C-alpha positions in Angstrom: -30.9 -54.7 204.4 -34.1 -53.8 203.4 -37.1 -56.0 202.4 -39.7 -55.5 199.6 -42.4 -55.6 202.5 -43.0 -55.6 206.1 -40.7 -58.8 206.5 -38.4 -60.6 204.5 -39.7 -63.1 201.9 -37.5 -66.3 200.9 -38.1 -68.5 198.0 -36.3 -71.7 197.8 -36.5 -73.5 194.7 -35.6 -77.0 193.4 -36.4 -78.4 190.3 -39.0 -81.2 191.5 -40.4 -79.0 194.7 -40.3 -82.6 196.4 -37.7 -82.4 198.7 -35.0 -80.2 199.6 -37.1 -77.1 198.4 -39.6 -78.2 200.9 -36.8 -79.3 203.4 -36.0 -76.1 203.6 -39.2 -74.2 203.5 -40.2 -76.1 205.9 -36.8 -75.3 208.5 -37.0 -71.5 208.0 -40.8 -71.7 209.2 -40.3 -73.3 211.6 -36.7 -71.3 212.9 -38.6 -67.5 211.9 -41.5 -68.4 214.0 -43.6 -65.8 211.4 -41.0 -63.4 210.7 -40.3 -64.0 207.4 -42.8 -65.1 204.6 -41.5 -68.2 203.0 -42.2 -69.9 199.5 -40.9 -73.0 197.5 -40.9 -73.6 194.0 -39.8 -76.3 191.4 -38.6 -75.3 188.1 -40.2 -78.7 186.7 -42.5 -79.9 189.6 -43.1 -83.3 190.5 -46.2 -84.7 191.4 -45.9 -84.9 195.6 -43.5 -84.8 197.8 -40.8 -86.8 198.8 -41.9 -89.5 201.5 -38.7 -89.2 203.4 -38.1 -85.9 203.2 -41.9 -85.2 205.1 -40.5 -87.8 207.4 -36.7 -85.7 208.1 -38.8 -83.2 208.6 -41.3 -84.7 211.1 -38.9 -86.2 213.4 -38.3 -82.4 214.0 -41.5 -81.9 214.6 -42.1 -79.9 210.9 -45.2 -81.1 209.2 -45.3 -80.6 205.1 -47.0 -83.6 204.2 -50.0 -81.3 203.2 -47.8 -79.0 200.5 -48.1 -79.8 197.1 -45.5 -79.6 194.4 -45.9 -76.2 192.5 -44.1 -74.3 189.9 -42.1 -71.3 190.9 -43.4 -68.2 189.4 -41.4 -65.1 188.1 -44.3 -63.0 190.4 -42.6 -65.5 193.2 -39.4 -64.6 192.6 -40.4 -60.5 192.2 -41.9 -60.9 196.1 -38.9 -62.6 197.4 -36.3 -60.3 199.0 -34.0 -63.8 198.3 -34.2 -66.8 196.2 -32.5 -70.0 196.9 -31.6 -72.6 194.5 -31.0 -75.4 196.0 -28.9 -78.0 193.9 -27.0 -77.7 190.4 -30.0 -78.7 188.5 -32.8 -75.7 189.2 -32.0 -73.0 186.8 -34.2 -69.9 187.1 -34.3 -66.7 184.8 -33.0 -63.8 187.3 -35.5 -61.2 188.1 -34.0 -57.8 188.4 -34.6 -56.5 192.6 -34.0 -59.9 194.1 -31.1 -61.9 195.2 -29.7 -65.0 194.7 -28.1 -68.2 196.2 -26.8 -71.2 194.7 -26.7 -73.9 197.7 -25.0 -77.0 196.4 -25.9 -79.3 199.1 -24.5 -82.6 200.6 -25.2 -85.1 197.9 -24.8 -88.5 200.4 -25.7 -90.9 198.3 -22.2 -89.9 196.6 -20.6 -91.8 199.3 -22.5 -94.9 199.1 -25.0 -93.0 201.6 -28.8 -93.7 201.2 -32.4 -94.2 203.0 -33.6 -92.0 205.8 -29.5 -91.6 206.6 -28.7 -90.0 203.8 -32.4 -87.5 203.9 -31.5 -86.5 208.3 -27.7 -85.8 206.7 -29.3 -83.7 204.1 -31.9 -82.3 206.3 -29.0 -80.9 208.7 -27.0 -79.2 205.4 -30.3 -77.6 204.4 -30.8 -76.6 208.5 -27.2 -74.9 208.9 -27.6 -72.9 206.0 -31.2 -71.8 206.9 -30.3 -71.0 209.7 -27.2 -69.0 208.6 -29.7 -66.9 205.9 -32.5 -66.4 208.5 -29.4 -64.9 211.1 -28.1 -62.2 208.2 -32.4 -61.5 207.3 -32.8 -60.9 211.0 -29.7 -60.0 212.8 
């Protein structure tokens, strides 16, 4: 696989950029250890990071508390080698030359699981996917 820059770049996108895309970005940044450029954005950014998302990452030694939701841009998509859309609601017009993936992540609330137990399950599902993507980018 060839990359647009000296190292692979991944952009994680969800609707609000307060939960799942921030989780994925934090997990990828930790797992990649600087070997991957990581960004995140939202199609309709919210106003704050989901507190339970931040808490679930803090349990793994990842601090996203200083992050703020931001809008995904065409420039960010063009700079990315891979754009990962988390969930079914985030919709983007795809940019040519960029690979797109959609991750339909686990939604424990559909099984009646709420609160931190839900967030840990979401985090762990996203972490598994991040690890597979990282192995694909850096074999």
